MDTraj code that builds the backbone (N, CA, C; nanometers):
import mdtraj as md
import numpy as np

residues = "MET LEU ASP GLU THR LEU ILE PRO ASN LEU LEU THR LEU LEU PRO CYS ILE PHE ARG CYS VAL CYS HIS LEU TYR ILE ALA VAL ARG LEU ALA ALA TYR ARG CYS ILE THR ALA MET ALA ILE SER MET THR LEU ASP VAL MET GLY SER VAL ILE GLU ASN VAL VAL PRO MET LEU GLY ASP ILE THR SER ILE HIS SER LYS GLN GLY VAL ASP MET LEU VAL SER LEU VAL VAL GLN GLY TYR GLY ILE GLU LEU VAL PRO TYR ALA PRO LEU LEU VAL VAL SER VAL LEU ARG CYS MET SER ASP SER ASP HIS SER VAL ARG GLN SER VAL THR HIS ARG PHE ALA THR LEU MET PRO LEU LEU PRO LEU ALA TYR GLY ALA SER PRO PRO ILE GLY LEU SER GLU HIS LEU SER ARG SER GLN GLU ASP VAL LYS PHE LEU GLU GLN LEU ILE ASP ASN SER HIS ILE ASP ASN TYR LYS LEU SER THR GLU LEU LYS VAL THR LEU ARG SER PHE MET PRO PRO THR VAL ASN HIS TYR".split()
xyz = np.array([
    [7.3492, -6.4089, 1.1314],
    [7.4669, -6.3598, 1.2044],
    [7.4978, -6.4619, 1.3172],
    [7.6191, -6.4699, 1.3468],
    [7.6689, -6.5608, 1.4488],
    [7.6658, -6.5047, 1.5896],
    [7.6147, -6.5793, 1.6831],
    [7.6176, -6.5275, 1.8193],
    [7.7575, -6.5255, 1.8752],
    [7.8001, -6.4141, 1.9365],
    [7.9420, -6.3909, 1.9831],
    [7.9788, -6.4988, 2.0831],
    [7.8878, -6.5487, 2.1539],
    [7.9291, -6.6448, 2.2556],
    [7.9721, -6.7799, 2.2032],
    [7.9306, -6.8062, 2.0773],
    [7.9729, -6.9344, 2.0065],
    [8.1096, -6.9350, 1.9460],
    [8.1625, -6.8139, 1.9201],
    [8.2925, -6.8053, 1.8559],
    [8.3979, -6.8757, 1.9125],
    [8.4246, -6.8679, 2.0461],
    [8.5372, -6.9416, 2.1069],
    [8.5215, -7.0984, 2.0931],
    [8.3998, -7.1399, 2.1027],
    [8.3725, -7.2839, 2.0831],
    [8.3946, -7.3325, 1.9404],
    [8.3633, -7.2503, 1.8503],
    [8.3818, -7.2863, 1.7041],
    [8.5343, -7.2821, 1.6749],
    [8.6065, -7.1888, 1.7327],
    [8.7477, -7.1831, 1.7101],
    [8.8234, -7.3039, 1.7612],
    [8.7706, -7.3666, 1.8605],
    [8.8344, -7.4815, 1.9166],
    [8.8228, -7.5989, 1.8299],
    [8.7200, -7.5982, 1.7339],
    [8.7021, -7.7034, 1.6389],
    [8.7928, -7.6926, 1.5185],
    [8.8513, -7.5844, 1.4970],
    [8.9327, -7.5647, 1.3760],
    [9.0438, -7.6685, 1.3506],
    [9.1226, -7.7026, 1.4588],
    [9.2250, -7.8085, 1.4333],
    [9.1679, -7.9425, 1.3772],
    [9.0511, -7.9778, 1.4290],
    [8.9858, -8.1048, 1.3791],
    [8.9439, -8.0889, 1.2309],
    [8.8870, -7.9702, 1.2031],
    [8.8405, -7.9411, 1.0643],
    [8.9589, -7.9415, 0.9723],
    [9.0721, -7.8794, 1.0170],
    [9.1892, -7.8749, 0.9327],
    [9.2386, -8.0171, 0.8980],
    [9.2333, -8.1087, 0.9889],
    [9.2727, -8.2401, 0.9624],
    [9.1887, -8.3039, 0.8543],
    [9.0594, -8.2682, 0.8537],
    [8.9673, -8.3215, 0.7540],
    [8.9973, -8.2699, 0.6077],
    [9.0653, -8.1593, 0.5981],
    [9.0980, -8.0977, 0.4713],
    [9.1937, -8.1950, 0.3949],
    [9.2657, -8.2724, 0.4612],
    [9.3645, -8.3671, 0.4039],
    [9.3129, -8.5084, 0.4012],
    [9.1827, -8.5288, 0.4192],
    [9.1266, -8.6646, 0.4340],
    [9.1398, -8.7335, 0.2893],
    [9.1349, -8.8654, 0.3037],
    [9.1423, -8.9518, 0.1817],
    [9.0231, -8.9242, 0.0943],
    [8.8959, -8.9127, 0.1579],
    [8.7733, -8.9113, 0.0874],
    [8.7385, -8.7637, 0.0553],
    [8.6991, -8.7367, -0.0686],
    [8.6681, -8.6059, -0.1152],
    [8.5462, -8.5500, -0.0476],
    [8.4451, -8.6341, -0.0130],
    [8.3217, -8.5853, 0.0579],
    [8.3614, -8.5249, 0.1904],
    [8.4558, -8.5849, 0.2654],
    [8.4973, -8.5362, 0.3980],
    [8.5640, -8.4028, 0.3739],
    [8.6462, -8.3924, 0.2662],
    [8.7214, -8.2770, 0.2401],
    [8.6233, -8.1597, 0.2043],
    [8.5231, -8.1906, 0.1254],
    [8.4255, -8.0877, 0.0838],
    [8.3531, -8.0355, 0.2020],
    [8.3125, -8.1166, 0.2990],
    [8.2493, -8.0796, 0.4257],
    [8.3391, -7.9852, 0.5075],
    [8.4720, -8.0198, 0.5089],
    [8.5623, -7.9331, 0.5846],
    [8.5803, -7.7932, 0.5154],
    [8.5802, -7.7956, 0.3856],
    [8.5921, -7.6651, 0.3118],
    [8.4756, -7.5785, 0.3413],
    [8.3609, -7.6364, 0.3332],
    [8.2390, -7.5590, 0.3615],
    [8.2373, -7.5002, 0.5004],
    [8.2781, -7.5841, 0.5967],
    [8.2855, -7.5399, 0.7387],
    [8.3845, -7.4184, 0.7484],
    [8.5001, -7.4373, 0.6898],
    [8.6022, -7.3368, 0.7073],
    [8.5650, -7.2066, 0.6369],
    [8.5063, -7.2161, 0.5194],
    [8.4724, -7.0982, 0.4470],
    [8.3551, -7.0264, 0.5149],
    [8.2562, -7.1015, 0.5695],
    [8.1489, -7.0417, 0.6456],
    [8.1971, -6.9729, 0.7740],
    [8.2909, -7.0353, 0.8375],
    [8.3547, -6.9737, 0.9596],
    [8.4350, -6.8471, 0.9225],
    [8.5024, -6.8561, 0.8144],
    [8.5842, -6.7471, 0.7728],
    [8.5045, -6.6206, 0.7458],
    [8.3822, -6.6373, 0.6915],
    [8.2961, -6.5218, 0.6672],
    [8.2608, -6.4436, 0.7920],
    [8.2352, -6.5270, 0.9071],
    [8.1924, -6.4646, 1.0266],
    [8.3152, -6.4270, 1.1133],
    [8.4219, -6.4923, 1.1070],
    [8.5443, -6.4731, 1.1915],
    [8.6673, -6.4617, 1.1077],
    [8.6777, -6.3682, 1.0257],
    [8.7802, -6.3603, 0.9189],
    [8.9241, -6.3615, 0.9855],
    [8.9467, -6.2665, 1.0735],
    [9.0871, -6.2666, 1.1341],
    [9.1364, -6.3901, 1.1921],
    [9.0489, -6.4485, 1.2774],
    [9.0831, -6.5704, 1.3473],
    [9.0989, -6.6870, 1.2549],
    [9.0037, -6.7071, 1.1674],
    [9.0053, -6.8276, 1.0736],
    [9.1121, -6.8157, 0.9666],
    [9.1293, -6.6980, 0.9055],
    [9.2310, -6.6772, 0.8042],
    [9.3693, -6.6904, 0.8660],
    [9.3857, -6.6317, 0.9876],
    [9.5105, -6.6474, 1.0525],
    [9.5482, -6.7917, 1.0719],
    [9.4553, -6.8775, 1.1134],
    [9.4742, -7.0136, 1.1416],
    [9.5018, -7.0882, 1.0101],
    [9.4282, -7.0477, 0.9074],
    [9.4529, -7.1106, 0.7768],
    [9.5949, -7.0876, 0.7224],
    [9.6353, -6.9636, 0.7318],
    [9.7721, -6.9267, 0.6897],
    [9.8767, -6.9986, 0.7749],
    [9.8536, -7.0086, 0.9093],
    [9.9438, -7.0679, 0.9924],
    [9.9507, -7.2216, 0.9860],
    [9.8355, -7.2843, 0.9796],
    [9.8310, -7.4244, 0.9961],
    [9.8002, -7.5068, 0.8733],
    [9.7265, -7.4443, 0.7770],
    [9.6840, -7.5243, 0.6569],
    [9.7775, -7.4999, 0.5406],
    [9.8032, -7.3748, 0.5111],
    [9.8859, -7.3456, 0.3913],
    [10.0183, -7.4156, 0.3907],
    [10.0861, -7.4295, 0.5040],
    [10.2138, -7.5012, 0.5061],
    [10.1983, -7.6527, 0.4615],
    [10.0744, -7.7063, 0.4625],
    [10.0549, -7.8396, 0.4110],
    [10.0762, -7.8522, 0.2741],
    [10.0797, -7.7423, 0.1940],
    [10.1132, -7.7498, 0.0521],
    [10.2522, -7.8022, 0.0279],
    [10.3412, -7.7896, 0.1271],
    [10.4704, -7.8415, 0.1171],
    [10.4908, -7.9876, 0.1600],
    [10.3823, -8.0534, 0.2025],
    [10.3864, -8.1882, 0.2500],
    [10.4163, -8.2855, 0.1351],
    [10.5369, -8.3353, 0.1268],
    [10.5764, -8.4242, 0.0243],
    [10.5304, -8.5596, 0.0350],
    [10.4646, -8.6033, 0.1485],
    [10.4289, -8.7342, 0.1737],
    [10.2793, -8.7581, 0.1357],
    [10.2054, -8.6590, 0.1133],
    [10.0597, -8.6783, 0.0888],
    [10.0107, -8.5864, -0.0280],
    [9.9684, -8.6474, -0.1266],
    [9.9063, -8.5767, -0.2367],
    [9.7665, -8.5212, -0.1914],
    [9.6996, -8.6002, -0.1091],
    [9.5694, -8.5588, -0.0598],
    [9.5762, -8.4256, 0.0230],
    [9.6831, -8.4093, 0.0928],
    [9.7103, -8.2805, 0.1656],
    [9.7139, -8.1696, 0.0658],
    [9.7985, -8.1861, -0.0308],
    [9.8159, -8.0748, -0.1272],
    [9.6904, -8.0407, -0.2026],
    [9.6205, -8.1521, -0.2471],
    [9.4944, -8.1271, -0.3223],
    [9.3927, -8.0592, -0.2257],
    [9.3860, -8.1064, -0.1032],
    [9.2854, -8.0489, -0.0120],
    [9.3115, -7.9060, 0.0226],
    [9.4439, -7.8733, 0.0443],
    [9.4743, -7.7329, 0.0800],
    [9.4448, -7.6357, -0.0424],
    [9.4857, -7.6969, -0.1632],
    [9.4644, -7.6231, -0.2908],
    [9.3107, -7.5874, -0.3076],
    [9.2320, -7.6888, -0.2884],
    [9.0891, -7.6726, -0.3015],
    [9.0332, -7.5725, -0.1930],
    [9.0866, -7.5811, -0.0735],
    [9.0410, -7.4835, 0.0268],
    [9.0879, -7.3347, -0.0118],
    [9.2046, -7.3237, -0.0634],
    [9.2525, -7.1921, -0.1088],
    [9.1627, -7.1374, -0.2199],
    [9.1186, -7.2360, -0.3130],
    [9.0301, -7.2033, -0.4271],
    [8.8972, -7.1443, -0.3699],
    [8.8411, -7.2196, -0.2811],
    [8.7140, -7.1803, -0.2288],
    [8.7167, -7.0499, -0.1548],
    [8.8222, -7.0375, -0.0723],
    [8.8422, -6.9095, 0.0033],
    [8.8558, -6.7915, -0.0958],
    [8.9282, -6.8086, -0.2002],
    [8.9530, -6.7082, -0.2969],
    [8.8219, -6.6649, -0.3674],
    [8.7440, -6.7671, -0.4041],
    [8.6152, -6.7498, -0.4620],
    [8.5171, -6.6816, -0.3716],
    [8.5154, -6.7214, -0.2392],
    [8.4260, -6.6659, -0.1460],
    [8.4652, -6.5204, -0.1034],
    [8.5871, -6.4892, -0.0894],
    [8.6287, -6.3642, -0.0494],
    [8.6393, -6.2577, -0.1472],
    [8.7075, -6.2945, -0.2630],
    [8.7298, -6.2013, -0.3703],
    [8.8229, -6.0921, -0.3240],
    [8.7857, -5.9679, -0.3311],
    [8.8628, -5.8583, -0.3075],
    [8.9026, -5.8459, -0.1631],
    [8.8227, -5.8933, -0.0703],
    [8.8465, -5.8960, 0.0778],
    [8.9754, -5.9786, 0.1116],
    [9.0222, -6.0621, 0.0203],
    [9.1367, -6.1456, 0.0471],
    [9.2635, -6.0761, 0.0130],
    [9.2594, -5.9535, -0.0324],
    [9.3880, -5.8851, -0.0726],
    [9.5018, -5.8861, 0.0371],
    [9.4699, -5.8631, 0.1590],
    [9.5859, -5.8543, 0.2548],
    [9.6504, -6.0016, 0.2726],
    [9.5759, -6.1099, 0.2386],
    [9.6251, -6.2441, 0.2550],
    [9.6858, -6.2880, 0.1267],
    [9.6685, -6.2261, 0.0111],
    [9.7136, -6.2761, -0.1154],
    [9.8632, -6.3009, -0.1264],
    [9.9486, -6.2062, -0.0774],
    [10.0954, -6.2397, -0.0809],
    [10.1375, -6.3584, -0.0038],
    [10.0702, -6.3842, 0.1051],
    [10.1047, -6.5098, 0.1850],
    [10.0642, -6.6304, 0.1151],
    [9.9563, -6.6239, 0.0393],
    [9.9089, -6.7429, -0.0301],
    [9.9881, -6.7630, -0.1580],
    [10.0174, -6.6588, -0.2268],
    [10.0878, -6.6684, -0.3601],
    [10.2250, -6.7376, -0.3412],
    [10.2965, -6.7024, -0.2390],
    [10.4380, -6.7573, -0.2234],
    [10.4232, -6.9096, -0.1943],
    [10.3239, -6.9490, -0.1127],
    [10.3140, -7.0898, -0.0779],
    [10.2676, -7.1657, -0.2005],
    [10.1704, -7.1100, -0.2799],
    [10.1262, -7.1738, -0.3978],
    [10.2363, -7.1810, -0.4996],
    [10.3109, -7.0804, -0.5186],
    [10.4197, -7.0747, -0.6129],
    [10.5307, -7.1877, -0.5824],
    [10.5533, -7.2138, -0.4550],
    [10.6455, -7.3156, -0.4086],
    [10.5988, -7.4496, -0.4559],
    [10.4701, -7.4657, -0.4634],
    [10.4148, -7.6040, -0.4933],
    [10.3947, -7.6198, -0.6413],
    [10.4183, -7.5236, -0.7322],
    [10.3970, -7.5367, -0.8688],
    [10.5037, -7.6308, -0.9411],
    [10.6038, -7.6716, -0.8646],
    [10.6956, -7.7677, -0.9285],
    [10.6802, -7.9091, -0.8582],
    [10.5596, -7.9342, -0.8146],
    [10.5296, -8.0719, -0.7525],
    [10.5433, -8.1730, -0.8521],
    [10.5755, -8.2900, -0.8060],
    [10.5900, -8.4109, -0.8904],
    [10.4585, -8.4656, -0.9430],
    [10.3465, -8.4407, -0.8792],
    [10.2200, -8.4810, -0.9273],
    [10.1648, -8.3832, -1.0219],
    [10.1175, -8.4358, -1.1373],
    [10.0631, -8.3430, -1.2426],
    [9.9304, -8.2708, -1.1949],
    [9.8456, -8.3443, -1.1342],
    [9.7167, -8.2870, -1.0916],
    [9.7427, -8.1677, -0.9864],
    [9.8329, -8.1881, -0.8999],
    [9.8711, -8.0886, -0.8020],
    [9.9251, -7.9630, -0.8777],
    [10.0263, -7.9886, -0.9687],
    [10.0831, -7.8721, -1.0459],
    [9.9737, -7.8047, -1.1212],
    [9.8839, -7.8734, -1.1846],
    [9.7837, -7.8037, -1.2686],
    [9.6900, -7.7231, -1.1758],
    [9.6489, -7.7784, -1.0723],
    [9.5541, -7.7050, -0.9851],
    [9.6196, -7.5871, -0.9139],
    [9.7371, -7.6005, -0.8686],
    [9.8015, -7.4848, -0.8031],
    [9.8389, -7.3674, -0.9104],
    [9.8622, -7.4156, -1.0283],
    [9.8809, -7.3183, -1.1414],
    [9.7537, -7.2263, -1.1565],
    [9.6429, -7.2942, -1.1543],
    [9.5171, -7.2146, -1.1608],
    [9.5016, -7.1314, -1.0381],
    [9.5324, -7.1725, -0.9263],
    [9.5270, -7.0939, -0.8010],
    [9.6192, -6.9726, -0.8107],
    [9.7413, -6.9900, -0.8615],
    [9.8291, -6.8833, -0.8761],
    [9.7712, -6.7792, -0.9801],
    [9.7192, -6.8231, -1.0891],
    [9.6567, -6.7299, -1.1821],
    [9.5382, -6.6552, -1.1169],
    [9.4774, -6.7125, -1.0287],
    [9.3580, -6.6440, -0.9610],
    [9.4073, -6.5464, -0.8567],
    [9.5170, -6.5792, -0.7901],
    [9.5692, -6.4882, -0.6862],
    [9.6520, -6.3711, -0.7466],
    [9.7128, -6.3857, -0.8642],
    [9.8041, -6.2791, -0.9177],
    [9.7344, -6.1452, -0.9360],
    [9.6156, -6.1353, -0.9787],
    [9.5553, -6.0051, -0.9868],
    [9.5338, -5.9297, -0.8633],
    [9.5359, -6.0034, -0.7536],
    [9.5231, -5.9415, -0.6204],
    [9.6509, -5.8854, -0.5669],
    [9.7716, -5.9298, -0.6253],
    [9.8975, -5.8827, -0.5751],
    [9.9217, -5.7315, -0.5889],
    [9.8880, -5.6687, -0.7072],
    [9.9137, -5.5257, -0.7172],
    [9.8288, -5.4508, -0.6143],
    [9.7168, -5.5019, -0.5753],
    [9.6287, -5.4325, -0.4780],
    [9.6929, -5.4456, -0.3370],
    [9.7680, -5.5491, -0.3124],
    [9.8316, -5.5778, -0.1827],
    [9.9650, -5.5080, -0.1678],
    [10.0150, -5.4553, -0.2862],
    [10.1491, -5.3995, -0.2814],
    [10.1532, -5.2811, -0.1972],
    [10.2326, -5.2757, -0.0968],
    [10.2484, -5.1583, -0.0116],
    [10.1510, -5.1629, 0.1106],
    [10.0524, -5.2579, 0.1093],
    [9.9606, -5.2636, 0.2177],
    [10.0221, -5.3399, 0.3371],
    [9.9739, -5.3060, 0.4630],
    [10.0303, -5.3656, 0.5739],
    [9.9780, -5.5116, 0.5794],
    [10.0612, -5.6051, 0.6458],
    [10.0185, -5.7400, 0.6556],
    [9.8928, -5.7615, 0.7427],
    [9.8255, -5.8620, 0.7352],
    [9.7050, -5.8815, 0.8095],
    [9.7288, -5.8823, 0.9590],
    [9.6411, -5.8363, 1.0347],
    [9.6520, -5.8201, 1.1814],
    [9.6300, -5.9647, 1.2379],
    [9.7073, -5.9924, 1.3434],
    [9.6808, -6.1179, 1.4127],
    [9.7762, -6.2300, 1.3712],
    [9.8537, -6.2213, 1.2659],
    [9.9404, -6.3222, 1.2254],
    [10.0723, -6.3125, 1.3049],
    [10.1359, -6.4287, 1.3240],
    [10.2686, -6.4281, 1.3924],
    [10.3746, -6.3605, 1.3101],
    [10.4750, -6.3071, 1.3669],
    [10.5776, -6.2339, 1.2976],
    [10.6419, -6.3177, 1.1874],
    [10.6722, -6.4393, 1.2125],
    [10.7507, -6.5202, 1.1167],
    [10.6615, -6.5507, 0.9871],
    [10.5283, -6.5482, 1.0076],
    [10.4375, -6.5693, 0.8940],
    [10.3957, -6.4521, 0.8302],
    [10.3965, -6.3331, 0.8911],
    [10.3403, -6.2184, 0.8293],
    [10.3991, -6.1922, 0.6945],
    [10.5222, -6.1789, 0.6807],
    [10.5883, -6.1715, 0.5469],
    [10.7394, -6.1641, 0.5713],
    [10.8029, -6.2568, 0.5236],
    [10.9536, -6.2566, 0.5383],
    [11.0022, -6.1506, 0.4328],
    [11.1137, -6.0899, 0.4681],
    [11.1730, -5.9823, 0.3742],
    [11.2060, -6.0466, 0.2388],
    [11.2510, -6.1675, 0.2377],
    [11.2845, -6.2290, 0.1185],
    [11.1620, -6.2468, 0.0269],
    [11.0446, -6.2926, 0.0842],
    [10.9232, -6.3059, 0.0121],
    [10.8694, -6.1686, -0.0378],
    [10.8813, -6.0661, 0.0443],
    [10.8434, -5.9288, 0.0017],
    [10.9212, -5.8836, -0.1146],
    [11.0566, -5.9105, -0.1105],
    [11.1403, -5.8646, -0.2289],
    [11.1059, -5.9463, -0.3505],
    [11.0870, -6.0746, -0.3321],
    [11.0460, -6.1591, -0.4527],
    [10.9190, -6.1116, -0.5045],
    [10.8144, -6.0799, -0.4349],
    [10.6882, -6.0369, -0.4813],
    [10.7009, -5.8969, -0.5508],
    [10.7835, -5.8095, -0.5019],
    [10.8069, -5.6783, -0.5621],
    [10.8684, -5.7041, -0.6987],
    [10.9594, -5.7954, -0.7145],
    [11.0196, -5.8182, -0.8401],
    [10.9232, -5.8937, -0.9328],
    [10.8333, -5.9663, -0.8807],
    [10.7326, -6.0360, -0.9588],
    [10.6361, -5.9412, -1.0177],
    [10.5979, -5.8434, -0.9410],
    [10.4966, -5.7475, -0.9859],
    [10.5594, -5.6326, -1.0788],
    [10.6854, -5.5927, -1.0350],
    [10.7454, -5.4870, -1.1170],
    [10.8935, -5.5259, -1.1397],
    [10.9196, -5.5636, -1.2609],
    [11.0541, -5.6129, -1.2967],
    [11.1648, -5.5047, -1.2884],
    [11.1311, -5.3807, -1.2650],
    [11.2325, -5.2833, -1.2487],
    [11.3076, -5.2924, -1.1141],
    [11.2531, -5.3740, -1.0234],
    [11.3159, -5.4007, -0.8936],
    [11.4105, -5.5105, -0.8966],
    [11.4323, -5.5769, -1.0044],
    [11.5247, -5.6921, -1.0206],
    [11.6719, -5.6445, -1.0070],
    [11.7490, -5.7077, -0.9157],
    [11.8821, -5.6767, -0.9006],
    [11.9700, -5.7058, -1.0207],
    [12.0787, -5.6311, -1.0420],
    [12.1671, -5.6634, -1.1542],
    [12.2400, -5.7936, -1.1204],
    [12.2526, -5.8728, -1.2210],
    [12.3252, -6.0014, -1.2030],
    [12.4637, -5.9914, -1.2618],
    [12.5610, -6.0273, -1.1805],
    [12.7032, -6.0276, -1.2152],
    [12.7361, -6.1534, -1.2884],
    [12.7796, -6.1484, -1.4100],
    [12.8277, -6.2737, -1.4839],
    [12.9574, -6.3197, -1.4214],
    [12.9768, -6.4507, -1.4169],
    [13.0950, -6.5150, -1.3581],
    [13.2120, -6.5016, -1.4541],
    [13.1917, -6.4785, -1.5805],
    [13.2985, -6.4562, -1.6754],
    [13.2909, -6.3245, -1.7333],
    [13.3951, -6.2662, -1.7657],
    [13.4064, -6.1311, -1.8284],
    [13.3758, -6.1394, -1.9720],
    [13.2817, -6.0563, -2.0193],
    [13.2466, -6.0530, -2.1606],
    [13.3337, -5.9380, -2.2305],
    [13.3953, -5.9734, -2.3371],
    [13.4686, -5.8753, -2.4137],
    [13.3855, -5.8072, -2.5208],
    [13.2584, -5.7937, -2.4923],
    [13.1610, -5.7283, -2.5832],
    [13.0766, -5.6374, -2.5078],
    [13.0253, -5.5428, -2.5783],
    [12.9219, -5.4493, -2.5238],
    [12.7851, -5.5044, -2.5394],
    [12.7147, -5.5266, -2.4289],
    [12.5751, -5.5713, -2.4379],
    [12.4853, -5.4629, -2.4879],
    [12.3978, -5.4986, -2.5780],
    [12.2918, -5.4021, -2.6191],
    [12.1971, -5.3685, -2.5136],
    [12.1214, -5.2669, -2.5242],
    [12.0394, -5.2094, -2.4114],
    [11.9329, -5.3113, -2.3681],
    [11.8832, -5.3933, -2.4485],
    [11.7832, -5.4940, -2.4016],
    [11.8344, -5.6208, -2.3467],
    [11.9705, -5.6376, -2.3537],
    [12.0277, -5.7572, -2.3099],
    [12.0477, -5.7727, -2.1589],
    [12.0996, -5.6720, -2.0880],
    [12.1139, -5.6849, -1.9390],
    [11.9896, -5.7197, -1.8643],
    [11.8727, -5.6591, -1.8949],
    [11.7532, -5.7100, -1.8210],
    [11.7204, -5.8582, -1.8435],
    [11.7528, -5.8983, -1.9682],
    [11.7268, -6.0419, -1.9901],
    [11.8207, -6.1326, -1.9100],
    [11.9453, -6.0903, -1.8961],
    [12.0406, -6.1662, -1.8167],
    [11.9986, -6.1658, -1.6627],
    [11.9394, -6.0510, -1.6169],
    [11.8962, -6.0410, -1.4787],
    [11.7849, -6.1340, -1.4487],
    [11.7021, -6.1669, -1.5453],
    [11.5929, -6.2630, -1.5273],
    [11.6339, -6.4098, -1.4924],
    [11.7584, -6.4325, -1.5392],
    [11.8043, -6.5739, -1.5225],
    [11.9061, -6.5715, -1.4169],
])
top = md.Topology()
chain = top.add_chain()
for i, resn in enumerate(residues, 1):
    res = top.add_residue(resn, chain, resSeq=i)
    for name in ("N", "CA", "C"):
        top.add_atom(name, md.element.get_by_symbol(name[0]), res)
traj = md.Trajectory(xyz[None], top)
């Protein structure tokens, strides 16, 4: 167990460790992953809050493949290490990972697709749960993201889509839901 007096000192090291997540060399990234996951076990709220606020946005960094690969691997290890305890954070991670699934780099697309598949089973458990404590308001969950995740989990929440042209036919019962998906 970690001595409580060391926690503030360790938290001051997080920004430096976060920079190592995006390092060119894999060995440096692996050391950073291990540090963050070990710290997250002892200081979940502080570390996961910092990961969501500071590291996960790096998935959108279009200038560095190493950043995306590093953040993806960190998310992978956090998901493996936490399992069911990650449920409150799953919606926040899924939206960011999903945004990265159309990346121009094949290796990034492939790895975030695996991460998405790992996080999806946690979403129904997080449905209706309150957001994690300690996150800033703008990161906790935007209403747009919440609505999107509800539609992803339960397609009965999908809004009706209005066609731009009038059809002079009657759609069969299975057709309107298909149109709504597009």
